[in-house]
N, CA, C and O atoms as a GROMACS GRO file, in nm:
protein
  312
    1UNK      N    1  15.673   8.682   9.760
    1UNK     CA    2  15.732   8.776   9.851
    1UNK      C    3  15.803   8.888   9.773
    1UNK      O    4  15.792   9.005   9.809
    2UNK      N    5  15.875   8.852   9.667
    2UNK     CA    6  15.948   8.950   9.588
    2UNK      C    7  15.878   8.978   9.455
    2UNK      O    8  15.946   9.006   9.356
    3UNK      N    9  15.748   8.970   9.450
    3UNK     CA   10  15.676   8.988   9.325
    3UNK      C   11  15.690   9.129   9.270
    3UNK      O   12  15.699   9.146   9.149
    4UNK      N   13  15.692   9.229   9.355
    4UNK     CA   14  15.702   9.367   9.310
    4UNK      C   15  15.844   9.422   9.311
    4UNK      O   16  15.864   9.542   9.292
    5UNK      N   17  15.943   9.336   9.332
    5UNK     CA   18  16.083   9.379   9.342
    5UNK      C   19  16.140   9.399   9.202
    5UNK      O   20  16.148   9.304   9.124
    6UNK      N   21  16.178   9.522   9.170
    6UNK     CA   22  16.231   9.553   9.037
    6UNK      C   23  16.376   9.601   9.048
    6UNK      O   24  16.433   9.606   9.157
    7UNK      N   25  16.432   9.635   8.934
    7UNK     CA   26  16.569   9.686   8.931
    7UNK      C   27  16.584   9.816   9.005
    7UNK      O   28  16.688   9.843   9.064
    8UNK      N   29  16.479   9.899   9.001
    8UNK     CA   30  16.483  10.027   9.072
    8UNK      C   31  16.491  10.006   9.223
    8UNK      O   32  16.561  10.079   9.293
    9UNK      N   33  16.421   9.905   9.272
    9UNK     CA   34  16.426   9.874   9.415
    9UNK      C   35  16.567   9.832   9.455
    9UNK      O   36  16.619   9.875   9.558
   10UNK      N   37  16.629   9.748   9.374
   10UNK     CA   38  16.765   9.702   9.402
   10UNK      C   39  16.862   9.820   9.401
   10UNK      O   40  16.952   9.828   9.485
   11UNK      N   41  16.844   9.911   9.306
   11UNK     CA   42  16.931  10.029   9.297
   11UNK      C   43  16.916  10.117   9.420
   11UNK      O   44  17.016  10.168   9.473
   12UNK      N   45  16.795  10.137   9.466
   12UNK     CA   46  16.771  10.218   9.586
   12UNK      C   47  16.835  10.153   9.708
   12UNK      O   48  16.895  10.222   9.791
   13UNK      N   49  16.823  10.021   9.720
   13UNK     CA   50  16.884   9.950   9.833
   13UNK      C   51  17.036   9.963   9.830
   13UNK      O   52  17.099   9.984   9.933
   14UNK      N   53  17.095   9.951   9.711
   14UNK     CA   54  17.240   9.966   9.699
   14UNK      C   55  17.286  10.106   9.735
   14UNK      O   56  17.391  10.122   9.798
   15UNK      N   57  17.210  10.208   9.697
   15UNK     CA   58  17.246  10.346   9.732
   15UNK      C   59  17.238  10.367   9.882
   15UNK      O   60  17.324  10.433   9.940
   16UNK      N   61  17.136  10.311   9.946
   16UNK     CA   62  17.123  10.324  10.091
   16UNK      C   63  17.241  10.255  10.161
   16UNK      O   64  17.296  10.309  10.257
   17UNK      N   65  17.279  10.137  10.114
   17UNK     CA   66  17.393  10.066  10.173
   17UNK      C   67  17.520  10.147  10.155
   17UNK      O   68  17.602  10.157  10.246
   18UNK      N   69  17.536  10.206  10.037
   18UNK     CA   70  17.654  10.289  10.010
   18UNK      C   71  17.658  10.410  10.103
   18UNK      O   72  17.765  10.447  10.152
   19UNK      N   73  17.543  10.470  10.128
   19UNK     CA   74  17.539  10.585  10.219
   19UNK      C   75  17.566  10.545  10.363
   19UNK      O   76  17.630  10.619  10.438
   20UNK      N   77  17.516  10.429  10.403
   20UNK     CA   78  17.535  10.385  10.541
   20UNK      C   79  17.680  10.346  10.570
   20UNK      O   80  17.736  10.386  10.672
   21UNK      N   81  17.739  10.268  10.482
   21UNK     CA   82  17.872  10.213  10.510
   21UNK      C   83  17.984  10.294  10.447
   21UNK      O   84  18.097  10.290  10.497
   22UNK      N   85  17.958  10.366  10.341
   22UNK     CA   86  18.063  10.443  10.274
   22UNK      C   87  18.140  10.356  10.176
   22UNK      O   88  18.153  10.236  10.195
   23UNK      N   89  18.190  10.420  10.072
   23UNK     CA   90  18.259  10.346   9.966
   23UNK      C   91  18.385  10.275  10.015
   23UNK      O   92  18.408  10.162   9.972
   24UNK      N   93  18.468  10.335  10.101
   24UNK     CA   94  18.590  10.265  10.142
   24UNK      C   95  18.565  10.137  10.223
   24UNK      O   96  18.647  10.046  10.220
   25UNK      N   97  18.455  10.130  10.293
   25UNK     CA   98  18.430  10.014  10.379
   25UNK      C   99  18.364   9.899  10.306
   25UNK      O  100  18.364   9.787  10.357
   26UNK      N  101  18.307   9.922  10.189
   26UNK     CA  102  18.234   9.815  10.119
   26UNK      C  103  18.323   9.698  10.078
   26UNK      O  104  18.281   9.583  10.097
   27UNK      N  105  18.443   9.718  10.023
   27UNK     CA  106  18.527   9.601   9.991
   27UNK      C  107  18.562   9.518  10.114
   27UNK      O  108  18.563   9.395  10.107
   28UNK      N  109  18.591   9.582  10.224
   28UNK     CA  110  18.622   9.508  10.346
   28UNK      C  111  18.500   9.433  10.397
   28UNK      O  112  18.511   9.320  10.446
   29UNK      N  113  18.384   9.495  10.384
   29UNK     CA  114  18.260   9.429  10.425
   29UNK      C  115  18.232   9.307  10.338
   29UNK      O  116  18.194   9.202  10.390
   30UNK      N  117  18.251   9.320  10.208
   30UNK     CA  118  18.229   9.207  10.117
   30UNK      C  119  18.330   9.096  10.144
   30UNK      O  120  18.294   8.978  10.141
   31UNK      N  121  18.455   9.131  10.169
   31UNK     CA  122  18.559   9.032  10.198
   31UNK      C  123  18.526   8.956  10.327
   31UNK      O  124  18.541   8.834  10.334
   32UNK      N  125  18.482   9.029  10.427
   32UNK     CA  126  18.447   8.967  10.554
   32UNK      C  127  18.329   8.872  10.538
   32UNK      O  128  18.327   8.764  10.596
   33UNK      N  129  18.231   8.914  10.461
   33UNK     CA  130  18.114   8.830  10.437
   33UNK      C  131  18.154   8.702  10.362
   33UNK      O  132  18.107   8.594  10.395
   34UNK      N  133  18.242   8.716  10.263
   34UNK     CA  134  18.290   8.599  10.190
   34UNK      C  135  18.366   8.502  10.277
   34UNK      O  136  18.347   8.381  10.266
   35UNK      N  137  18.451   8.554  10.364
   35UNK     CA  138  18.526   8.467  10.455
   35UNK      C  139  18.433   8.396  10.553
   35UNK      O  140  18.453   8.279  10.585
   36UNK      N  141  18.331   8.467  10.600
   36UNK     CA  142  18.235   8.406  10.692
   36UNK      C  143  18.158   8.293  10.624
   36UNK      O  144  18.135   8.188  10.685
   37UNK      N  145  18.120   8.315  10.500
   37UNK     CA  146  18.048   8.211  10.426
   37UNK      C  147  18.137   8.089  10.402
   37UNK      O  148  18.090   7.975  10.408
   38UNK      N  149  18.266   8.112  10.374
   38UNK     CA  150  18.359   8.002  10.351
   38UNK      C  151  18.377   7.921  10.479
   38UNK      O  152  18.380   7.798  10.474
   39UNK      N  153  18.390   7.988  10.592
   39UNK     CA  154  18.405   7.920  10.720
   39UNK      C  155  18.281   7.839  10.753
   39UNK      O  156  18.291   7.724  10.797
   40UNK      N  157  18.164   7.898  10.731
   40UNK     CA  158  18.040   7.827  10.757
   40UNK      C  159  18.028   7.703  10.670
   40UNK      O  160  17.989   7.597  10.718
   41UNK      N  161  18.063   7.715  10.543
   41UNK     CA  162  18.056   7.602  10.451
   41UNK      C  163  18.150   7.490  10.495
   41UNK      O  164  18.112   7.373  10.492
   42UNK      N  165  18.272   7.526  10.536
   42UNK     CA  166  18.367   7.425  10.581
   42UNK      C  167  18.320   7.356  10.709
   42UNK      O  168  18.337   7.235  10.724
   43UNK      N  169  18.263   7.432  10.801
   43UNK     CA  170  18.214   7.374  10.927
   43UNK      C  171  18.097   7.279  10.903
   43UNK      O  172  18.090   7.173  10.964
   44UNK      N  173  18.007   7.318  10.815
   44UNK     CA  174  17.892   7.231  10.785
   44UNK      C  175  17.941   7.103  10.720
   44UNK      O  176  17.892   6.994  10.751
   45UNK      N  177  18.038   7.115  10.630
   45UNK     CA  178  18.092   6.997  10.563
   45UNK      C  179  18.163   6.907  10.662
   45UNK      O  180  18.147   6.785  10.656
   46UNK      N  181  18.241   6.963  10.754
   46UNK     CA  182  18.314   6.881  10.851
   46UNK      C  183  18.218   6.816  10.951
   46UNK      O  184  18.241   6.703  10.994
   47UNK      N  185  18.111   6.887  10.988
   47UNK     CA  186  18.013   6.827  11.078
   47UNK      C  187  17.942   6.710  11.013
   47UNK      O  188  17.918   6.608  11.078
   48UNK      N  189  17.909   6.721  10.884
   48UNK     CA  190  17.842   6.610  10.817
   48UNK      C  191  17.938   6.493  10.799
   48UNK      O  192  17.896   6.378  10.807
   49UNK      N  193  18.066   6.521  10.776
   49UNK     CA  194  18.165   6.414  10.767
   49UNK      C  195  18.181   6.344  10.901
   49UNK      O  196  18.195   6.222  10.905
   50UNK      N  197  18.181   6.420  11.010
   50UNK     CA  198  18.193   6.361  11.143
   50UNK      C  199  18.070   6.278  11.176
   50UNK      O  200  18.082   6.171  11.236
   51UNK      N  201  17.953   6.323  11.137
   51UNK     CA  202  17.830   6.249  11.164
   51UNK      C  203  17.833   6.116  11.091
   51UNK      O  204  17.791   6.014  11.147
   52UNK      N  205  17.880   6.114  10.968
   52UNK     CA  206  17.890   5.989  10.894
   52UNK      C  207  17.996   5.898  10.956
   52UNK      O  208  17.978   5.776  10.962
   53UNK      N  209  18.104   5.956  11.003
   53UNK     CA  210  18.212   5.878  11.064
   53UNK      C  211  18.170   5.818  11.197
   53UNK      O  212  18.209   5.705  11.227
   54UNK      N  213  18.091   5.889  11.277
   54UNK     CA  214  18.049   5.836  11.407
   54UNK      C  215  17.949   5.724  11.390
   54UNK      O  216  17.950   5.629  11.468
   55UNK      N  217  17.863   5.731  11.290
   55UNK     CA  218  17.768   5.622  11.271
   55UNK      C  219  17.840   5.498  11.221
   55UNK      O  220  17.805   5.386  11.259
   56UNK      N  221  17.942   5.516  11.136
   56UNK     CA  222  18.019   5.402  11.087
   56UNK      C  223  18.097   5.338  11.201
   56UNK      O  224  18.101   5.215  11.212
   57UNK      N  225  18.159   5.419  11.286
   57UNK     CA  226  18.237   5.364  11.396
   57UNK      C  227  18.146   5.303  11.502
   57UNK      O  228  18.184   5.206  11.567
   58UNK      N  229  18.028   5.357  11.522
   58UNK     CA  230  17.934   5.300  11.619
   58UNK      C  231  17.886   5.164  11.570
   58UNK      O  232  17.872   5.071  11.650
   59UNK      N  233  17.861   5.151  11.440
   59UNK     CA  234  17.821   5.022  11.386
   59UNK      C  235  17.934   4.921  11.400
   59UNK      O  236  17.910   4.805  11.434
   60UNK      N  237  18.056   4.963  11.376
   60UNK     CA  238  18.171   4.873  11.388
   60UNK      C  239  18.193   4.834  11.534
   60UNK      O  240  18.229   4.719  11.561
   61UNK      N  241  18.172   4.924  11.626
   61UNK     CA  242  18.192   4.895  11.768
   61UNK      C  243  18.089   4.795  11.817
   61UNK      O  244  18.122   4.708  11.899
   62UNK      N  245  17.968   4.804  11.772
   62UNK     CA  246  17.866   4.710  11.819
   62UNK      C  247  17.886   4.572  11.760
   62UNK      O  248  17.850   4.474  11.824
   63UNK      N  249  17.942   4.562  11.641
   63UNK     CA  250  17.964   4.430  11.583
   63UNK      C  251  18.089   4.364  11.638
   63UNK      O  252  18.098   4.242  11.638
   64UNK      N  253  18.186   4.443  11.686
   64UNK     CA  254  18.310   4.387  11.740
   64UNK      C  255  18.294   4.337  11.882
   64UNK      O  256  18.372   4.252  11.926
   65UNK      N  257  18.196   4.385  11.956
   65UNK     CA  258  18.179   4.347  12.096
   65UNK      C  259  18.114   4.210  12.105
   65UNK      O  260  18.022   4.178  12.030
   66UNK      N  261  18.162   4.127  12.198
   66UNK     CA  262  18.098   3.997  12.217
   66UNK      C  263  17.962   4.015  12.283
   66UNK      O  264  17.938   4.113  12.355
   67UNK      N  265  17.874   3.922  12.258
   67UNK     CA  266  17.741   3.930  12.316
   67UNK      C  267  17.746   3.897  12.464
   67UNK      O  268  17.822   3.811  12.508
   68UNK      N  269  17.662   3.966  12.539
   68UNK     CA  270  17.659   3.946  12.684
   68UNK      C  271  17.585   3.817  12.715
   68UNK      O  272  17.488   3.781  12.648
   69UNK      N  273  17.633   3.748  12.818
   69UNK     CA  274  17.566   3.625  12.861
   69UNK      C  275  17.477   3.656  12.980
   69UNK      O  276  17.486   3.764  13.038
   70UNK      N  277  17.393   3.566  13.015
   70UNK     CA  278  17.297   3.587  13.122
   70UNK      C  279  17.361   3.593  13.259
   70UNK      O  280  17.307   3.659  13.347
   71UNK      N  281  17.473   3.526  13.281
   71UNK     CA  282  17.535   3.526  13.414
   71UNK      C  283  17.643   3.634  13.420
   71UNK      O  284  17.716   3.659  13.324
   72UNK      N  285  17.650   3.697  13.535
   72UNK     CA  286  17.753   3.798  13.553
   72UNK      C  287  17.842   3.756  13.669
   72UNK      O  288  17.792   3.730  13.778
   73UNK      N  289  17.969   3.747  13.646
   73UNK     CA  290  18.063   3.713  13.751
   73UNK      C  291  18.158   3.827  13.770
   73UNK      O  292  18.217   3.877  13.674
   74UNK      N  293  18.175   3.869  13.894
   74UNK     CA  294  18.263   3.980  13.925
   74UNK      C  295  18.393   3.922  13.977
   74UNK      O  296  18.397   3.861  14.084
   75UNK      N  297  18.501   3.941  13.901
   75UNK     CA  298  18.629   3.885  13.940
   75UNK      C  299  18.719   3.987  14.009
   75UNK      O  300  18.831   3.954  14.048
   76UNK      N  301  18.672   4.110  14.025
   76UNK     CA  302  18.753   4.212  14.090
   76UNK      C  303  18.742   4.197  14.241
   76UNK      O  304  18.636   4.163  14.294
   77UNK      N  305  18.851   4.221  14.309
   77UNK     CA  306  18.850   4.214  14.455
   77UNK      C  307  18.863   4.354  14.511
   77UNK      O  308  18.942   4.434  14.461
   78UNK      N  309  18.786   4.384  14.613
   78UNK     CA  310  18.789   4.518  14.674
   78UNK      C  311  18.879   4.520  14.793
   78UNK      O  312  18.894   4.624  14.858
   0.00000   0.00000   0.00000
């Protein structure tokens, strides 16, 4: 895909970005992008930690429950 991509191409792309956004806005744009990437990384990490925690707790919940017997008796009164 990037077989013909050279340094000149990268330079042209950077000049176009500079013209579109302007020099004063580029640091804010880069800072915003960095913060977004950090938030995404933290969310992905927390989701994977939660997924591991739910499988562990689900396994523990199934082993702690007594096995059901064939007869069912309802002791509640209506």
